[in-house]
LUMZA-493586 format. One line per field, with one value per residue (C-alpha): residue in one letter; x, y, z; residue number from 1; chain. Coordinates in nm, 4 decimals, always signed. Each point is the difference from the previous one (the first is absolute). Layout:
! residues N
rest: (A:...) $
c1: (X:...) $
c2: (Y:...) $
c3: (Z:...) $
nr: (NUM:...) $
kette: (A:...) $
END
This chain:
! residues 53
rest: (X:X:X:X:X:X:X:X:X:X:X:X:X:X:X:X:X:X:X:X:X:X:X:X:X:X:X:X:X:X:X:X:X:X:X:X:X:X:X:X:X:X:X:X:X:X:X:X:X:X:X:X:X) $
c1: (+0.5049:+0.2167:-0.2915:-0.2110:+0.2685:+0.0502:-0.3757:-0.0214:+0.2731:-0.1273:-0.3465:+0.1572:-0.1328:+0.3330:-0.0292:-0.3789:-0.0282:+0.3365:+0.0803:+0.3022:-0.0027:+0.2245:+0.0355:+0.1596:-0.0276:-0.3793:-0.1109:-0.0553:-0.0895:-0.1383:+0.0917:-0.2130:-0.1083:-0.2562:-0.3536:+0.1064:+0.0065:-0.3475:+0.0670:+0.3360:-0.1691:-0.2642:+0.2626:+0.2102:-0.3026:-0.0747:+0.3548:+0.0228:-0.3327:+0.1270:+0.3252:-0.2045:+0.1920) $
c2: (-0.8566:+0.1693:+0.0282:+0.1670:+0.2579:+0.0764:+0.0441:+0.2267:+0.2248:-0.0107:+0.1121:+0.2919:-0.1078:+0.0540:+0.3707:+0.0511:-0.1732:+0.1189:-0.3650:-0.2176:-0.3785:-0.2098:-0.3642:-0.2992:-0.3410:-0.0524:+0.2862:+0.3663:+0.3158:+0.3113:+0.3212:+0.2937:+0.3508:+0.0529:-0.0709:-0.2044:-0.3488:-0.1070:+0.1094:-0.1798:-0.3202:+0.0226:+0.0552:-0.2885:-0.2309:+0.1183:-0.0624:-0.3406:-0.1030:+0.0974:-0.1872:-0.2954:-0.0221) $
c3: (-0.2186:-0.2588:-0.2428:+0.2686:+0.0810:-0.3699:-0.0504:+0.3061:-0.1368:-0.3595:+0.1110:+0.1850:+0.3376:+0.1653:-0.0736:+0.0260:+0.3382:+0.1249:+0.0560:+0.0413:-0.0253:+0.2203:-0.1047:+0.1633:-0.1644:-0.0306:+0.2257:-0.0679:+0.1874:-0.1650:+0.1757:-0.1122:+0.0900:+0.2750:-0.1170:-0.3030:+0.1577:-0.1140:-0.3575:+0.0053:+0.1189:-0.2723:-0.2675:+0.1357:-0.0290:-0.3556:-0.1156:+0.1712:-0.1549:-0.3470:+0.0594:+0.1296:+0.3255) $
nr: (1:2:3:4:5:6:7:8:9:10:11:12:13:14:15:16:17:18:19:20:21:22:23:24:25:26:27:28:29:30:31:32:33:34:35:36:37:38:39:40:41:42:43:44:45:46:47:48:49:50:51:52:53) $
kette: (A:A:A:A:A:A:A:A:A:A:A:A:A:A:A:A:A:A:A:A:A:A:A:A:A:A:A:A:A:A:A:A:A:A:A:A:A:A:A:A:A:A:A:A:A:A:A:A:A:A:A:A:A) $
END
């Protein structure tokens, strides 16, 4: 989970999507600006695929 959050921040997605990630153990929630949910989901999948999660 930590690697995902670091990648999200490194790629600047926190700022570009106006997002905030909330984590708890093995779960996460991405809060983002209106209209950005689909893009956030796509980016989440890309990062997870690259991290092989």
